[in-house]
LUMKEKE-142792 format. One record per residue (C-alpha): residue in one letter; x, y, z. Coordinates in steps of 0.1 Angstrom, whole numbers, plus 5000, padded with zeros to 4 digits. Example, Ala and Ser with C-alpha at 12.3 -4.5 7.8 and 13.67 -1.06 7.14 Angstrom:
BEGIN
A512349555078S513749895071
***
This chain:
BEGIN
M500050005000N501450344991L501150645014D498250814995A496250484996L496850475034Y495650835038S492550745018E491850445039L492050655071T490150955059L486851035077K484151275065T483551565089K481751895089S484952095092K485652405071L489252435057A490852735040L494152765022L495253115016V498153134991M500053454989D501853374957G505653394959L505453494996G508853365007D511853595004I515353625017A516953895040T519954075024K522154365035K520654585008Q517154525024G518454595059Y518454215066L514654205065T512254025042P509154205030L507053985053E509354095082A509254455073A505454475068K503054595094T500754295098P498654325130N496154065120L498753805110D500553885143A497453815163L496853495144S500453385148R500153365186D497753075183S499352895154A502052655143Q504652765118G507252605096R508952615061M507952415031I509852275001P507652284970V509352014950A512751904963P515752074979G517352324955I514652294928T513052624917P509352544910G506952704885S503452804897G501952474885P504152234905G504052484935H500252484936L499752104929A502052044959L499852264981F496852064968G498651744979Y499651614945D503251514942P504551764916I507151524903E504451254897F501851494884Q503551704858V501051944841G501952184812R501352544820G499352584788V496852334800I496452514833E496052854816A493552724791L491352564818G491552894838L490253084808G487252854805I488452654775E487152304775L489952084765K489351784743A491451474736G494251564713D494351934722V497752094728A497752414747A500452684753R500652964778A501753264758N502553624765F503353924743C506854044742T509054304725I511654204699D514154414680A514854414643K517154114647G514553914665I516153954699V513853974729T514254304746D511254284770R509653954779R506454114790A506154394765G506054654793R503154464810I500654584784E497054644796T494454364793E492554564767V495654584744C496154204748E492554144738E492954364707L496054174696C494453834703A491453944682L493754034654L495553704654S492353514658S490753684628K493753604606I494753254618K491952994620K493952684610I497452564607G497652264584D494852034595C494652174630Q492252444644V493952724662I492152884692I493553204707K492153354739A493353664759G494053644796K495053924819G497754174811H500254054785R499153684788F497053474765V496553104754V497152934721L495452604716F495952364687R493052124681G493451834657K494451474653G497851314659I499451584681E500651584717G503151744741P505151824760L507352054739T510252274750D509552644755A509552904727D510953134754P514553234761H513553304797S515753614797E516153924776G518953954750K518353634732P516153524703I513053314706P514152954704A512452694682V510452434701E511352064701P509551754714V510651654749D510251294738K512351284707K510750954696S507151094696T505851154661K502751324676A505051574695A507051624664K503951724645A502951964673A506452124672K506052184635L502552344642V504152584666A506852684641D504352734613F502152944637Y505053174644A505753204608V502253334602A501653534634L504853734638P504453934606L500954034618L502454194649A505554344632K504354704633K502854684667S504554854697P505554744723A503954404717N505454294684G506253934693F505153664717L506653374737M505053034743R505752794771G504252494790I503152344757A501452024765H498251814766Q495951744796P496951444818E494651234839I494451334875A492251234904S489851494917F490451684949E487051574964E487751214956R491151224973Y490251415004L486451395008L486251775008K484051974985P486452244972A486052594958C488552834943L488653204947A491353334923V491653634899Y494253514874P493353244849M496253024856Y495352964892K491652904882G492952654858L495052474884A492052454907Q489752334878L492352064869V491751894903G487951954902M487552264923T484552484916K485552834904I483753114921E483853394896G483653774901P485853894930Q488854104918T490354224951I491454024982A488654195002E486054074976Q487553724976F487153705014Q483653835011A482853564985Y484253315009L481753435035D478953425010N479753065000Y480752935034D477852685037K478352545002Y481852415004D484252235027F487552365014F488452705000F491552784980I492053164980H494853294958Y496553634960K498953724932Y500654054940T503353934963D504753724935M504354004909Y506354254929G508953994939E509553934902D509954314897G512454324926N510254584942F510754544980E508354824990A505554714967K505754354979K505754475015K502654695007A500954394991I501454195023E499954475043D496954505020F496354125024D496654165062A494154455062A491554245045L491853945069P489154055094I486553995067L487553625066F487553615104K483853685105K483453315098A486853175106P487452825091H488152545115V491552495099L493452785082A496752765064I498553075051T501553025029G503053074994D503352834965H507052914964S509453194972T509953494949P512753694965C513054054955A516854014952V516353724928H513653894906G511953554902H510953224916S513553054938W514452734956H514152884991P511552715013Q508452925018P507053005053V503652845064L501252925092L498752665104N495952775127A493352535142E492052435176W494652155178S497552315159G499052435192S500952765196D504552795188K504553115210L505753325180E504653685180R504753725142F504453525110T507853565093E510553365077T512753395108G509953285131A508953005108N512452855111Q511652805148G508152655143S506952315153L506052215117G509752225108V510852195072M508451965052E507451895017A504552115006K502551804994Y502051715031L500352045040I496851925031R497451625053H498351845082M495152035075Q493051725074A494651595107N493751925124A490251885111K490051535128M489651375094F491951075100D491050755119K493750605141F496350395123G496850045138A496049905171
***
């Protein structure tokens, strides 16, 4: 019997309410330039401070020591799915998040507009973070001109900001493919290749992507600043067991950005649409409290400002999150976890391998007697350093959802 099977055998159905609050990219590192503080340590967080006094803390490794995770693996681990076993292309997640119903044979890519120079060198991977309205206009242009590539239908749908999805629908194609993204400025857009060199279906998909670029780039050539685009996470949808089936919890998702909605939908969570701010998300939690057992609430801005290297903005984002928490406390869940899907240190300007802090609050979580929720405090917490995939099991245990093991 493997460990997941054992957990399933021991799982009990209860009436407990569980909530997972994910401050994307929350973890950070203290540097001399930052006064040896992280944004979480520098932020004024009276509500998190009060919660900390009755909580357990620790640090979590999203995938494995030293491995920098993408948002997909980071969140799947938080949902209790081993991110090494369940590898999901980012395009699939983004497509689901935008409401695209994937079919067998579909290959999806997460894309974003970028700026390229006359020599085809990427000078800005995000095209200055163009507004969503501009992205929608550009996607409409591409959609009107490109309906098919070869024998495959092409579906293009705008996301938020500079992001969009490209989906290829046809027979005899599959992923995963390597990224059409240099992952840094100063380089050209690389051609995609099959990850499995022996797959003829992936080879066909790679040619589709190349042909799509050949048609699409000339249509954007005179646009500014978004005169090019990058594609990554090019893959098809894998089979994955539903969250409710694994944990006997009816789950709901409150997220703003499509990718995180897609991750939730991938494991069978119901997307609650509408809220755009963290205060509105917490209010929607209250409104739906009686309908669901588990709430995944996602907050993007800590990650966004970490990638920008903007210490003050990341600190302010944490303070804004903290200020909204009293709304959620009007109907506090029986088990509450607050963490990130990974660390996005301002000094790194991107995702990193550093373990993210986690706070767990429940009647039986115990108190680590820590006055604040910070990386430094989390290092001293009773949860220790654990793999993120076990967080959901800690939450279930604190909800009294496990029967006793053995005599």
